[in-house]
N, C-alpha and C positions, 0 to 999 in steps of 0.2 A: 764183738764177742763172738765166739763159734755158737754151733747149734749143735744139739745132740738130741736123737730120736732112739727109740727102741720098738723092735717089732717082733714076732708078736708079742702082745702083752694081754692077757695072761700068757704066760710061757709053759710048754710043756717039757721041752727037750734043750731046744738051743735058742737063744736069742740074738738077733742081729742089731747091734747098736752102729747106729750112722753116726758118723761125725764129720761137720763142716767147719774145719778149724780156720780161725782168722790168723792165724800165724805158723809159719814151719817151725817144726820141734817135735820136743818128747811130752807125751800125755800119758797121765796115770789114771787107770780107774781101779776101782775098788767095790766089791759087793760085801755088804754085811746084811746079818739077820736081824731079827727083831731085839735081841739081846745086847747088838752092837758087837758082835765079833764078825771080824773079818773072813769069809768063806771063800772068795776068789779075789785075785787082783792081778794085773800086768800092767808093764810099762812097754807104749807102743811108739812108733814113729809115725808122724801124721804130716801131710803137705797142706798148705793155706790154699783155701779156694776148692781143694778136691774133695769129692765125696769118700770119706774112709769108712769101709765097713770092716767091723770087727764081729766076728761068728764067736759068741759066748756059751760053752756047753753046761748047761744048769741041769742034765739028767742025773746028775749023784747028788743033787740037793733034795731036802725033804719038801714036800707042800707047805707052802706058806708065802708070807710077804718078806719081801728082800727090798735094799736099797742099793742103788747105783749112785756113786759117786765120782763124776770126771772133773779133772783139773789138769792144765798145761794146755801149752800153745793155743792164748789166748783164750782159753775156756776158764773161768774161774769158779770153781768149787759148784758146779752143777750137778744139782741132785735130782733122780727120778725114782719112782717107787715100782718094784715088778712084783706081780704075783705068779708063784710057781704052783702049778697044778700037779 
């Protein structure tokens, strides 16, 4: 399986999601709030074994806890918590 990390966390303006995919292909991420509403989402192309870094602009989101869900390209429904300051 692939690996997903987020820095910095807590986030002020921009989170950098680093993905090491175990397969070439399409990856989908979404960020939801505490109520389960999707506030950001994107589909991207990633390469197997490469370090794929995605900047996510969170400056427009309110302070609070968010949840990042990543799936695809050998990553199976990986979830991470993000705190927005």
